[in-house]
C-alpha angles and dihedrals in degrees: 000000000000097000093117096034100046119090108212115218098175141334140165094186123122114252096259093051090045090052090050090052092050092044093050091047088053091050091047091052089050090052101039137039119246086247088069103067093154091057091048091050092047092051094049094043095049092048092049090048089052095046102035104022131265127306101070121140125197129191121187126181149102102257123027141120126216143188111181141166112228141175114265112266092017106094133097131165119181143146131230113189107309095343126090119202125201116186125175144148109240122240124204117222126218111301113253125215117245093246090053090052093050094045091051092048091050091053092051095046094047094054 
């Protein structure tokens, strides 16, 4: 398990879900080389989809930024060695009408 090796950046997961994320990351790193971040992400995402239901997203890499909307209690961001892992269950916002979208876009483009 990565408990002692993982550096936690941020999480709002309950302890059991957090432990599952760390355990699956450990298994993924046993199965795949650190040069295969897409395979690591795919493994973790598919297992979380299987265990906790669909809608999970996983990003693995060494250099990336993010700004995501997630379900409450379904977010973890941690590092293991040189790799950073971001795992979250996506959350859809309120649907916007097409005219609202266009008006907002016009305001941004005019400025």
